[in-house]
C-alpha positions in Angstrom: -21.8 -4.8 21.2 -18.6 -3.8 21.9 -18.2 -0.3 23.6 -17.7 2.1 20.9 -16.8 5.8 21.8 -18.2 8.3 19.3 -17.6 12.0 19.4 -20.4 14.1 18.5 -20.0 17.4 17.0 -23.3 19.6 17.1 -23.4 23.5 17.7 -26.9 23.3 18.4 -27.3 22.4 22.4 -30.6 20.8 22.4 -30.4 18.8 19.2 -26.8 17.9 20.7 -28.8 16.5 23.9 -31.3 14.5 21.8 -28.7 12.7 19.6 -26.4 11.9 22.7 -29.6 10.3 24.3 -30.5 8.4 20.6 -26.7 7.0 20.6 -26.9 5.6 24.3 -30.2 4.0 23.5 -28.4 2.4 20.9 -25.7 1.3 23.4 -22.7 3.7 22.2 -20.8 6.0 24.7 -20.7 9.3 23.8 -17.4 10.8 25.1 -17.4 14.4 24.1 -19.9 16.8 22.5 -18.2 19.7 20.7 -19.6 22.6 19.1 -16.6 24.2 17.4 -14.4 22.9 14.6 -11.6 23.8 16.4 -12.6 21.8 19.5 -13.7 18.6 17.3 -10.0 18.6 15.9 -8.5 19.0 19.4 -10.7 16.3 21.0 -10.5 13.9 18.3 -6.9 13.9 18.4 -6.7 13.6 22.1 -9.3 10.7 22.7 -9.0 9.1 19.3 -12.9 8.0 19.2 -14.1 5.0 17.2 -16.6 7.2 15.1 -17.3 10.8 14.6 -20.7 12.1 14.2 -20.3 15.8 12.3 -22.4 18.6 11.5 -21.2 20.9 8.8 -22.4 24.3 10.2 -20.3 25.2 13.5 -19.3 27.7 15.7 -15.9 28.8 15.6 -13.5 29.8 12.5 -14.1 26.4 10.5 -16.6 24.2 9.8 -17.5 20.5 9.9 -15.8 19.9 6.6 -12.9 21.4 7.6 -12.4 20.1 10.6 -12.9 16.6 9.0 -10.2 17.4 6.7 -7.6 18.3 9.5 -8.5 14.9 11.0 -8.6 13.0 8.1 -5.0 11.4 8.6 -6.1 9.6 11.8 -8.4 7.6 9.6 -11.3 7.7 12.0 -14.6 6.8 10.5 -16.7 10.3 10.1 -20.6 10.3 9.2 -21.8 13.6 8.4 -25.5 14.5 10.2 -26.5 17.8 8.7 -29.6 19.8 7.8 -28.0 22.0 5.0 -27.6 20.1 1.6 -26.4 21.5 -1.8 -24.1 20.4 -4.6 -21.1 22.5 -3.6 -21.3 21.4 0.2 -21.7 17.8 -1.1 -18.4 18.1 -3.2 -16.4 19.4 -0.7 -17.5 16.8 1.8 -16.9 13.9 -0.8 -13.0 14.9 -0.5 -12.9 14.0 2.9 -14.2 10.6 2.2 -16.9 10.5 4.9 -18.5 6.8 5.6 -22.3 8.5 5.5 -24.1 11.8 4.8 -27.4 11.8 6.4 -29.6 14.8 6.2 -31.7 16.2 9.2 -34.4 15.3 10.1 -33.3 11.6 10.1 -34.7 8.6 11.0 -33.1 6.9 14.2 -32.7 3.1 12.8 -31.0 4.9 9.6 -28.4 6.6 11.8 -28.3 3.4 13.9 -27.7 1.3 10.5 -25.1 3.8 9.1 -22.9 3.8 12.5 -22.8 0.0 12.7 -21.9 -0.2 8.5 -19.0 2.4 9.2 -17.4 0.7 12.2 -17.6 -3.1 10.3 -16.0 -1.1 7.3 -13.1 0.4 9.4 -12.5 -3.3 11.5 -12.3 -4.6 7.7 -10.0 -1.9 6.6 -7.9 -2.1 9.5 -7.5 -6.0 9.0 -6.4 -5.7 5.6 -4.3 -3.0 6.2 -2.4 -5.1 9.0 -2.3 -8.2 6.9 -0.7 -6.2 3.8 1.9 -4.4 6.2 3.1 -7.8 7.6 3.5 -9.2 3.9 5.2 -6.3 2.5 7.7 -6.4 5.8 8.6 -9.8 5.6 9.3 -9.9 1.5 11.4 -6.7 2.3 13.3 -8.4 4.9 13.9 -11.4 3.0 15.0 -9.3 0.0 17.6 -7.3 2.0 18.8 -10.5 3.6 19.6 -12.0 0.4 21.1 -8.8 -1.1 23.3 -8.1 2.0 24.5 -11.8 2.0 25.4 -11.7 -1.8 26.8 -8.2 -1.3 29.2 -9.6 1.3 30.3 -12.4 -0.9 30.9 -10.3 -3.9 32.7 -7.9 -2.3 35.5 -10.0 -1.1 38.6 -10.0 -2.9 39.4 -13.6 -1.9 38.0 -16.7 -4.1 35.0 -17.8 -2.6 33.2 -21.3 -3.5 31.0 -23.5 -2.1 31.0 -27.3 -3.0 28.5 -30.4 -2.5 29.4 -33.5 -1.0 30.1 -35.0 -4.4 32.5 -32.5 -4.9 30.7 -30.4 -7.4 31.2 -26.7 -7.4 27.7 -25.1 -6.2 28.3 -21.4 -6.5 31.3 -19.0 -7.0 31.9 -14.9 -6.4 33.6 -13.1 -9.0 37.1 -13.3 -7.3 36.7 -17.2 -8.1 35.8 -16.1 -11.8 38.8 -14.3 -12.3 41.5 -16.3 -10.6 40.6 -19.4 -12.8 39.2 -17.5 -16.1 35.7 -19.3 -16.4 32.3 -17.6 -15.8 30.2 -18.4 -13.1 28.0 -20.6 -15.0 30.7 -22.5 -16.1 32.1 -23.3 -13.0 28.9 -24.6 -11.4 28.5 -28.2 -11.5 32.0 -28.9 -12.4 34.5 -30.7 -10.3 36.3 -28.6 -7.4 39.6 -30.1 -8.2 39.8 -29.8 -11.8 41.1 -26.1 -11.5 44.0 -27.0 -9.5 47.9 -28.2 -10.4 47.5 -31.0 -8.0 43.7 -32.4 -8.4 44.0 -35.4 -6.0 45.6 -32.8 -3.4 42.5 -30.4 -3.9 40.2 -33.5 -3.6 41.7 -34.7 -0.5 41.3 -31.1 1.0 37.7 -30.8 0.7 37.1 -34.4 1.8 39.1 -33.6 4.9 36.9 -30.5 5.6 33.8 -32.8 5.4 35.2 -35.6 7.9 36.8 -32.6 10.2 34.1 -29.9 9.7 37.1 -27.6 8.6 40.7 -27.1 7.7 43.0 -24.1 8.1 45.7 -22.8 5.8 45.6 -25.9 3.3 48.0 -25.0 0.4 47.2 -25.4 -3.3 47.9 -23.5 -6.5 45.1 -22.6 -8.9 45.7 -22.9 -12.6 43.9 -20.1 -14.8 42.7 -21.5 -18.1 45.6 -19.6 -19.8 47.9 -21.5 -17.8 48.7 -18.8 -15.3 49.1 -20.3 -11.6 48.1 -18.7 -8.6 49.5 -20.1 -5.1 46.9 -19.8 -2.6 46.1 -20.8 0.9 42.3 -22.6 1.4 40.2 -22.1 4.9 37.1 -24.1 4.5 34.4 -25.3 6.8 31.2 -27.1 6.3 27.8 -25.3 6.3 24.2 -26.8 7.4 20.8 -26.8 6.6 17.8 -25.6 9.4 18.0 -29.4 10.8 21.8 -29.2 11.3 22.7 -31.4 8.6 26.0 -30.5 6.6 25.0 -29.7 2.7 28.2 -28.3 1.6 31.5 -27.0 2.1 32.1 -23.0 2.2 36.2 -22.4 1.4 37.8 -19.1 1.0 41.4 -18.8 -0.8 43.7 -16.5 0.1 46.3 -15.6 -2.7 49.9 -15.9 -1.3 51.6 -14.8 -4.6 52.8 -11.8 -3.5 54.1 -13.2 -0.2 56.5 -15.0 -2.4 57.4 -12.5 -4.6 58.3 -10.3 -1.8 60.6 -12.9 -0.2 62.4 -13.1 -3.4 62.5 -9.0 -3.7 64.0 -8.6 -0.5 67.1 -10.6 -1.4 67.4 -8.6 -4.6 67.1 -5.4 -2.6 69.9 -6.1 -0.3 72.4 -6.7 -3.1 71.1 -3.4 -4.7 71.5 -1.5 -1.6 75.0 -2.6 -1.3 75.9 -1.0 -4.8 73.7 2.2 -4.1 75.6 2.8 -0.9 78.8 2.7 -3.3 77.6 4.7 -5.8 75.5 7.4 -4.2 76.5 10.4 -2.0 75.6 8.6 1.2 77.6 9.1 4.4 78.5 5.6 5.9 80.0 5.6 9.6 81.2 2.4 11.7 81.6 3.2 15.6 83.6 0.6 17.4 81.9 1.2 20.8 84.1 -1.0 22.9 87.2 0.6 21.9 85.9 4.2 21.0 87.3 4.3 17.4 85.2 6.1 14.9 85.3 6.0 11.0 83.5 8.0 8.7 83.3 7.9 4.8 84.5 11.1 2.8 81.0 11.6 1.9 80.2 11.7 5.6 82.6 15.0 6.0 81.7 16.6 2.7 78.1 16.9 3.0 78.6 19.5 5.8 81.6 21.3 3.8 84.5 19.3 5.4 87.7 17.3 4.5 88.6 14.1 6.0 92.0 15.5 7.2 90.4 18.7 8.8 90.5 16.6 12.1 86.6 16.4 13.0 86.5 12.5 13.2 85.6 12.6 16.9 81.8 11.6 17.4 81.4 13.9 20.3 82.7 16.9 17.8 80.1 16.3 15.4 77.3 15.7 18.3 78.4 19.3 19.5 77.2 20.6 16.0 73.7 19.4 16.4 70.9 22.2 16.9 70.5 22.7 20.4 66.5 21.9 19.8 67.3 18.3 18.6 70.3 17.4 20.6 68.1 15.7 23.5 66.2 13.2 20.8 69.6 12.5 19.3 71.0 11.5 22.5 67.8 9.6 23.2 67.9 7.4 20.0 71.4 6.6 20.4 70.9 5.3 24.2 68.0 3.3 22.8 70.7 1.0 20.9 73.7 1.3 23.6 71.5 0.8 26.6 68.0 -0.1 26.1 69.3 -2.8 23.5 67.2 -1.8 21.0 68.5 -3.1 17.2 68.5 0.3 15.7 67.8 4.1 15.6 66.9 6.4 13.2 66.4 10.4 13.6 66.2 13.6 11.7 68.2 16.7 12.9 69.7 19.8 12.1 73.7 20.0 11.9 76.0 23.1 11.4 77.6 23.2 8.4 81.3 24.4 8.0 79.4 27.8 6.7 77.8 28.4 9.7 74.5 27.6 8.5 72.2 24.3 9.9 71.2 21.6 7.3 68.9 18.8 7.9 70.3 15.1 8.0 68.9 11.6 8.4 70.8 9.4 10.2 69.8 5.3 10.5 72.2 3.2 12.6 72.3 -0.2 13.5 73.5 -2.4 16.4 75.4 -5.2 14.5 77.7 -6.5 17.7 76.9 -7.1 20.8 78.7 -8.6 23.9 77.5 -11.5 26.3 75.1 -9.0 28.1 73.4 -7.8 24.9 75.1 -4.5 24.9 75.8 -3.2 21.7 79.7 -3.1 20.8 79.6 -1.8 17.6 77.1 0.4 15.6 77.0 0.9 11.7 75.1 3.6 10.0 74.5 6.1 7.2 73.8 9.8 7.0 72.3 11.3 4.3 71.5 15.3 3.6 68.0 16.2 3.2 68.1 19.8 3.3 66.5 20.0 0.1 63.7 17.4 0.7 63.1 19.3 4.1 62.7 22.6 2.3 60.4 20.9 -0.6 57.8 19.3 2.4 57.5 22.8 3.7 56.6 24.2 0.6 54.1 21.0 -0.2 52.8 21.2 3.4 52.2 25.0 2.7 50.8 24.7 -0.5 48.7 21.4 1.0 47.3 23.7 3.6 46.5 26.2 1.1 44.8 23.8 -1.0 42.9 21.9 1.9 41.8 25.1 3.6 40.5 26.5 0.1 36.7 26.4 -0.5 37.3 25.8 -4.1 37.5 22.2 -5.4 41.3 22.1 -6.4 41.9 18.7 -8.5 44.9 17.2 -10.3 44.3 14.8 -12.8 46.3 12.9 -15.5 46.3 13.7 -19.2 43.8 10.7 -19.8 41.4 12.6 -17.2 42.2 10.1 -14.1 42.0 12.1 -11.0 45.4 11.9 -9.0 44.2 14.7 -5.9 41.1 15.6 -4.3 41.2 18.5 -1.7 38.3 19.3 1.1 37.0 21.7 -1.2 36.2 19.1 -3.9 34.6 16.8 -1.0 32.5 19.6 0.0 31.3 20.8 -3.8 30.9 17.6 -5.6 30.3 15.1 -2.4 32.7 12.5 -3.3 35.5 11.9 -0.8 38.9 11.5 -1.8 39.1 7.4 -1.4 36.0 7.8 -3.6 37.2 10.1 -6.4 41.3 9.3 -6.8 41.7 7.0 -9.3 38.6 7.4 -11.2 38.0 9.6 -14.6 36.9 13.0 -14.2 34.1 12.3 -16.5 32.0 11.2 -13.4 31.8 14.7 -12.6 30.1 15.6 -16.0 26.6 15.1 -17.0 26.2 13.0 -20.1 25.7 15.8 -22.6 29.1 17.3 -21.5 31.0 14.4 -21.7 32.7 15.6 -24.9 33.6 19.2 -23.2 36.0 17.4 -20.8 38.2 16.0 -23.6 37.7 19.1 -25.3 39.3 21.0 -22.1 42.4 18.9 -21.8 43.0 18.9 -25.5 43.0 22.7 -25.0 45.9 22.2 -22.2 47.6 19.9 -24.4 47.7 22.5 -27.0 49.3 25.2 -24.8 46.1 27.0 -24.2 45.0 28.3 -20.6 41.5 27.8 -19.5 40.1 30.8 -17.3 36.7 30.9 -15.6 34.8 28.6 -18.1 31.4 28.4 -16.7 29.5 25.0 -17.0 27.5 22.3 -15.4 28.8 19.2 -13.3 27.0 16.4 -11.3 27.3 15.8 -7.5 27.5 12.2 -6.0 23.9 12.5 -5.1 22.7 13.4 -8.7 22.2 17.1 -8.0 23.6 19.3 -10.9 25.4 22.6 -10.0 26.9 25.4 -12.0 30.7 25.6 -11.5 33.4 28.1 -12.8 36.6 26.0 -14.1 40.1 27.5 -14.6 42.7 24.7 -15.8 46.5 24.7 -15.6 49.2 22.8 -16.8 51.2 20.5 -14.5 55.0 19.8 -15.6 57.6 17.7 -14.3 61.3 19.0 -13.7 62.1 18.7 -17.4 59.0 20.8 -18.5 57.2 18.1 -19.9 53.4 18.3 -19.4 52.1 15.1 -17.1 48.9 16.5 -15.9 46.3 19.1 -15.5 45.4 21.0 -12.5 41.5 22.4 -12.4 40.1 24.9 -9.4 36.2 24.7 -9.7 34.3 27.3 -7.8 30.5 26.6 -7.1 28.4 29.4 -8.6 25.3 27.7 -8.2 23.9 30.1 -5.7 25.3 33.1 -8.1 23.6 31.3 -11.0 20.5 31.2 -9.0 20.7 34.6 -8.0 21.5 35.8 -11.7 18.4 33.7 -12.8 16.0 34.9 -9.7 17.1 38.4 -10.8 16.2 38.1 -14.3 13.0 36.5 -13.8 12.2 38.9 -10.9 12.6 41.6 -13.3 10.5 39.7 -15.7 7.8 38.9 -13.1 7.8 42.6 -11.9 7.4 43.9 -15.4 4.8 41.3 -16.0 2.9 42.3 -12.9 3.1 46.1 -13.9 2.0 45.6 -17.2 -0.8 43.1 -15.9 -2.4 45.8 -13.5 -5.5 47.3 -14.6 -4.6 50.5 -12.8 -2.4 53.2 -14.6 1.2 52.8 -13.1 4.0 55.5 -13.1 7.3 56.3 -12.0 8.5 60.2 -11.8 12.0 61.3 -11.4 12.8 64.0 -8.7 12.1 66.7 -11.5 8.9 65.7 -12.3 9.6 63.7 -15.4 7.8 60.3 -16.2 10.8 57.8 -16.3 8.4 54.7 -17.0 4.5 53.7 -17.3 2.5 50.7 -18.1 -0.1 49.7 -20.7 -2.9 50.8 -18.4 -1.4 54.7 -18.2 -1.0 54.6 -21.8 -4.7 53.7 -22.1 -5.9 56.2 -20.0 -4.1 58.9 -21.4 -4.1 58.3 -25.1 -0.1 58.8 -25.5 2.4 56.0 -26.0 5.0 54.8 -23.6 7.8 56.7 -25.7 5.6 59.9 -26.0 5.2 60.0 -22.2 8.6 59.3 -21.2 10.5 62.2 -20.2 7.6 64.4 -20.6 6.3 66.5 -17.3 4.1 64.2 -15.1 1.5 66.9 -14.3 0.6 67.9 -18.0 -2.0 64.8 -18.2 -4.1 66.2 -15.6 -7.1 68.6 -15.5 -5.3 70.4 -12.8 -1.4 70.4 -13.2 -0.9 72.3 -10.1 -2.5 70.3 -8.0 -0.8 67.0 -9.7 2.7 68.9 -9.0 1.6 69.4 -5.7 0.9 65.7 -5.2 4.3 64.1 -6.4 6.1 66.7 -4.4 4.3 65.9 -1.3 5.5 62.1 -1.8 9.3 63.3 -2.2 8.6 65.1 0.9 6.8 62.8 3.4 7.5 59.6 1.6 4.0 58.6 0.6 0.5 59.8 -0.2 -2.7 57.6 -0.1 -5.9 58.1 -2.0 -5.1 61.4 -3.5 -7.8 62.9 -5.9 -6.9 63.7 -9.4 -8.5 63.5 -12.8 -6.6 62.2 -16.0 -7.5 63.7 -19.1 -7.2 61.4 -22.1 -5.7 63.5 -25.4 -9.5 62.8 -26.8 -10.7 65.2 -24.1 -12.1 62.5 -21.9 -12.0 62.9 -18.0 -11.1 59.9 -15.6 -11.5 60.7 -12.0 -8.8 58.6 -10.0 -7.1 58.2 -6.6 -3.3 58.1 -6.5 -1.5 56.1 -4.0 2.3 56.7 -4.3 5.8 56.2 -2.2 9.3 57.1 -3.0 11.8 54.0 -3.9 15.6 54.2 -3.3 18.7 52.7 -4.7 21.1 50.4 -3.1 22.3 53.4 -1.0 18.9 54.3 0.4 18.9 57.4 -1.4 15.4 58.5 -2.9 15.6 58.0 -6.8 12.0 58.4 -7.6 8.4 58.0 -7.1 6.3 55.1 -7.8 2.5 56.1 -8.2 -0.6 53.6 -9.0 -3.9 55.5 -10.2 -7.1 53.4 -9.1 -9.9 54.5 -11.6 -12.9 55.3 -9.1 -15.6 55.9 -11.8 -17.1 52.5 -10.9 -16.7 52.6 -7.4 -18.7 55.9 -7.0 -21.2 54.4 -9.0 -21.3 51.1 -7.0 -21.3 53.3 -3.8 -24.7 54.9 -4.7 -26.1 51.6 -5.8 -24.9 50.0 -2.4 -26.5 52.8 -0.5 -30.0 52.1 -2.4 -29.6 48.5 -1.7 -29.0 48.8 1.8 -32.0 50.9 2.3 -34.0 48.5 0.3 -32.8 45.3 2.6 -33.2 47.3 5.9 -37.1 47.7 5.1 -37.5 44.0 4.2 -35.5 43.0 7.2 -38.0 45.4 9.5 -40.7 43.4 7.7 -39.3 40.0 8.4 -38.9 40.6 12.0 -42.4 42.0 12.2 -43.9 39.0 10.8 -41.9 36.6 12.9 -43.0 38.6 16.1 -46.6 38.0 15.0 -46.1 34.6 14.3 -44.6 34.0 17.8 -47.6 36.0 19.4 -50.1 33.8 17.6 -48.1 30.7 18.8 -48.2 32.3 22.3 -52.3 33.0 22.0 -52.4 29.2 20.9 -50.6 28.1 23.8 -53.0 30.3 26.0 -56.2 29.3 24.7 -55.0 25.6 24.9 -54.6 26.1 28.6 -58.5 26.4 28.9 -59.0 22.9 27.5 -56.5 21.2 29.7 -57.6 20.3 33.6 -54.3 18.9 34.7 -51.9 21.3 36.6 -48.6 20.1 35.3 -49.5 20.0 31.6 -50.9 23.8 32.0 -47.8 24.7 33.8 -45.9 23.0 30.7 -48.0 24.9 28.2 -47.4 28.3 30.4 -43.5 27.9 30.7 -43.6 27.1 26.7 -46.0 30.6 26.3 -43.1 32.3 28.4 -40.5 31.3 26.1 -42.2 32.1 23.0 -43.1 35.4 24.3 -39.2 36.2 25.3 -38.3 35.4 21.6 -41.6 37.6 20.4 -40.5 40.2 22.4 -37.1 40.2 21.0 -38.1 40.7 17.7 -40.8 43.4 18.3 -37.6 45.4 19.6 -35.8 44.7 16.8 -38.7 45.7 14.4 -39.0 49.0 16.0 -35.3 49.5 16.5 -33.0 51.3 14.0 -30.4 49.0 14.0 -32.2 45.5 12.9 -29.1 43.6 14.0 -29.0 44.6 17.6 -31.1 45.3 20.4 -31.3 47.3 23.6 -30.9 44.3 26.2 -32.4 46.5 29.2 -35.6 47.4 27.1 -35.9 43.7 25.8 -35.7 42.5 29.4 -38.3 45.2 30.9 -41.0 44.2 28.3 -40.2 40.6 29.1 -40.5 40.6 32.8 -43.7 42.5 32.4 -45.0 39.7 30.4 -44.1 37.5 32.9 -46.1 39.1 35.6 -49.0 39.2 33.5 -48.8 35.3 32.9 -47.9 34.2 36.7 -50.7 36.4 38.1 -48.5 38.2 40.2 -50.6 40.5 42.7 -49.4 44.2 42.6 -47.0 44.7 45.8 -46.3 41.0 46.3 -42.8 40.9 44.3 -40.8 44.0 43.4 -38.2 43.3 40.2 -35.1 45.6 40.4 -33.5 45.7 36.6 -29.7 47.4 36.5 -28.7 46.6 33.0 -26.0 48.9 31.3 -26.6 50.7 28.0 -25.7 47.4 26.4 -26.9 46.2 22.7 -26.5 42.6 22.0 -26.7 40.9 18.6 -29.8 38.2 17.9 -27.6 35.4 18.3 -26.7 36.3 21.9 -29.7 37.9 22.7 -32.3 35.0 22.1 -30.5 32.6 24.7 -29.9 35.3 27.4 -33.3 36.3 27.0 -34.6 32.8 27.4 -32.2 32.2 30.3 -33.7 35.2 32.1 -37.3 34.2 31.5 -36.6 30.6 32.9 -35.0 32.0 36.4 -37.7 34.8 36.9 -40.4 32.4 36.2 -38.5 29.8 38.8 -38.6 32.7 41.2 -42.4 33.3 40.6 -43.1 29.8 41.2 -40.9 28.5 44.1 -39.1 31.6 45.9 -42.0 32.9 47.7 -44.6 30.1 48.5 -47.9 31.0 50.6 -48.2 34.5 48.7 -45.0 35.7 50.6 -43.4 39.3 49.5 -40.1 39.0 48.0 -37.7 40.7 45.6 -36.1 39.9 42.4 -33.3 41.4 40.7 -31.7 41.2 37.0 -28.3 42.8 36.5 -26.1 42.7 33.5 -22.7 44.2 33.3 -19.8 44.5 30.9 -16.1 44.0 31.4 -14.0 44.4 28.5 -15.3 41.6 26.2 -17.1 39.8 28.7 -20.4 40.3 30.2 -21.8 39.3 33.6 -25.4 38.5 33.9 -27.0 37.8 37.4 -30.4 36.9 38.5 -31.2 36.7 42.1 -34.1 36.6 44.7 -34.2 36.4 48.5 -36.5 33.8 48.5 -36.7 30.5 50.6 -33.4 29.5 48.3 -32.7 26.7 45.9 -33.1 23.2 47.2 -29.5 22.0 48.7 -30.1 18.3 47.8 -31.0 19.3 43.7 -27.5 19.6 41.3 -29.1 22.4 38.9 -26.4 21.0 36.5 -27.7 17.3 36.7 -31.7 17.6 36.7 -34.9 16.0 35.2 -36.3 19.8 35.0 -36.4 20.7 31.4 -36.0 24.3 32.6 -32.7 24.0 34.2 -31.6 21.6 31.4 -32.5 24.4 28.7 -30.5 26.8 30.9 -27.5 24.6 31.1 -27.7 24.1 27.3 -28.2 27.9 26.7 -25.3 28.9 28.6 -23.2 26.4 26.7 -24.3 27.9 23.3 -23.3 31.2 24.3 -20.0 29.7 25.8 -20.4 31.1 29.2 -19.8 29.6 32.8 -22.8 29.0 35.2 -22.4 29.6 39.3 -25.0 29.6 42.1 -24.8 31.4 45.4 -27.5 29.6 47.5 -26.5 31.7 50.8 -29.0 34.4 50.8 -32.0 33.2 48.7 -31.2 32.4 45.1 -28.2 33.8 43.0 -27.4 32.9 39.8 -24.3 34.5 37.9 -23.2 33.7 34.3 -19.9 34.9 32.7 -20.2 35.0 28.6 -19.0 36.5 25.6 -21.1 37.8 22.9 -21.3 35.4 20.1 -20.5 36.6 16.6 -22.9 36.0 13.7 -22.0 33.2 11.6 -23.5 32.8 8.0 -25.7 29.8 7.7 -25.3 27.7 4.8 
C-alpha cells in the first residue's frame, strides 16, 4: 500500500485518538489532527493530504461542511465521518461532492474500504484529467499553427504560389487570385506557366528552382484573364517534407509595375518643372562662385518688395537681411555645398522685406559645376515666399494641438461617411487607433439598429442644418456600447463648397449611467419606503408632514393627500409629546425609541417607538426629519410570552441536570460495587480511576442543579466538593495530606468546566497515589486565576516529584493521555515544573458553547 497521508478533522480529542490508531493499523499516515474548521482549511492548503476525514460538528466559526466547501477547489478526496445525519445536513454536504458519508458509530472495515475506493477513484480521475489536458493542448497547438501559417500567407500583398514537381499549382493566396483574375479552386491543379505572357520562360524558371533549389529576381509578366499585364520579379525556393525530400516550390512575386511607371513619371516631371518655373512666381538665381558673379530673376527681387534696378544684387547684401536667429543655419547649408562637397542644400529662413517686416522664404540650391578638386564653381537655385504657408501651418498646428489635447472625439469625414481624421480623444473613446479608423466608413461605430441614423445626420448637414448635442449610442472596438453626445458641423473648401463633415463626440456614458442610477435609486428608495411595514414619515422644520408611506396611511386611517401639509402632532394621543419629539430631533440630530401612541381616525390606538434623524441638502443644511415608527404591540406580548417560556425552560433544565447527576451517581456506585468482585489490584485501580472521573462530572451537574444559573458553575465550590470526594475514594488518613485551594470567584460554563474538572481529578488522584509513598505527609495545592480572557490552572504537590525519565506528553498512561487530550480540547498549553515536587500549569481560554446538530 502506498504511503498515503490523511488529514483527520475531529473536535473530540479522545475520539480523534481512537480514529488515528485505526487509520495507522490500516497502513495510513495521519499527517495532522484538526479540531476547528478554520484550522482544517489552513492545514489542507498547506500539507495537501491525499484524503480528508471530516467531522461536521467542529469548534470554531465554521463547521465541517463549510470547511469542505472552502477547500473543494483543490480537489482532495473527502469523506464525512459524523454522528449526526438529517436531510438538511445531507443536502448541504452533497454540494461539496464527498466521496463517502459514514455515520458514527462505524465499522472499521467500512471506513477502510471507503478510503480505498476514494483514493482509487481520485487516481482514476487524475489520470483521465491529465490525458484530456494533453489531448486538448495538442489539438489547440495544431490549430493555432495552421491558422498562423495560413494568415501569414493571406496577409502578404505579394502573389504567393506553391508548385508541384509536375509544374501544377498546389496552392495560392488572395494576391494571386487578384493578379490573375481566377479563383483559388480554378488555379489549383492547372499549369503554372499558363498565366504568363511567356509560358516557356515561366516553365524554365520553376525548373531552374527544382534544379538549383532557388532563384532570385526572375523577371516575368503575369497576364490577367481580362488582358491586363503585370510585370513581376519572382523569388522562389524548394520546400521539403519531414524526410528532407523536395515536394514542391514556394514562389513569391513582387509587382514592379509602379517602379517602371515611376521612371516614366520622373522624365515627365522634369519637363513640367521647367514649364512651372517659367510660369510661376518662383525666384531663380545663379551664382558663379569662381568669378563671384550673382544673377537673380525679377521675381527673386519683387517677392521682397524690390526692383532689380534698386541695386540689391549682391548676395552678401541678401545674407545681411536674414533674421539673426537663422543666419547660422543659412551659412552652414551654403558651406555644405562650397566646402563639404554636398550636392545641394535647402533651408527655410526669415528675410527682411523692404517694408521692414520679415517674411519666410524657402531656398533650394544645387552645385552644378565643380573644379578638378570637386569644389562647386557654380550654384543654381530657387527661392519661394512661404510666409502664407508658415502662417497657415502655425494655425493648423495650434488647431491640431487643440484637437489632439481634447478629451472629446474630434473626427472629420467625407460626405460619403469615410473617416479622414481621427484624434487621440477618438482613440480613447472608441478604442480604434488612427491607422485603424482612417479610410473606414463611420458606420463602423454605429450599432446595427442605428446605421441609418448616420446617413440621416449626414443628409441634415447637406441640407444646411446644424446638429447640436445629439444623444445617441455608439459601439467601441471591443464591442462595448457607449452613450455619446454628437455635434456635427460642415467643412467647406476655399470656394465655400461643402466637402466634408466635422463631428465632435463626447462620451456621456458615465453621465447616462449616473442619470439612470439616480432614476433607479429614486424608484428603489420609494419602493423600499413603500415596502416597509413600519409607518415612515418626513417632517418639515415647521412640524408639517411632507411625505408618508402606505403604512402611515394604514395606521392613521387618512390618505396621503390628507396627511401631507398637516401637523405631525395631530395624529397622536399626546400631541404635545409628539411635538417635543420632533423638535428634539431638530435640536440633537436624532432620537431613538421615542414612545408615542398613534390614534387612528376610528379611535384605535397603536403604541409605537419612533426612531428619527434629520436629513440634509447638498449644502449640508438640515431640511427636515425622517421618522420611522415601530409597532410594539406584538413586541410587548412577545416579551411577556418569552419571560414565561424562559421560566418553564429553566425548571426543565434544572430537572435534566438533577437526573444526569443521579445517573452518574448510579454509575459511580456500580463501579464501586464492581471493585468488591475483583481481586486484581490493577483492575481495581482502573475502576477507581473511572469512578473518580464519573464523580467529577456528577458533582458538576449537582452544582448546576443547585445553582440559579444553569449554564455556569462556581468553579471553587465545584473543585472543593470534588477534592473532598477524592479524599474518601483514596482512603487518605486525616492529617496525612493537606490540600490548599486558591480559586478566584470564577464561573465557567459546562463546555470548559467538565474538561477542567477531569484534569484536576487526574492530577490530584496521581498525587494521592504516587507523590507520598509509605504514608509520608505532604501538601497539594490547586489554584485558578484569570488574566484578561485567559485562565491559569495550577495543580502542584511537594512529593517525590514526577519521574525524570517519563515524558508526560508521550506515555502509555491512560490518565496522562486523557489529560493531554483534554488540554487540547480546551485549546490549552500545559507545562511541567519538576524542580520542587510536581507542578503542572495549564493556560487556556474559556470555550464558547457550540450548538450541536
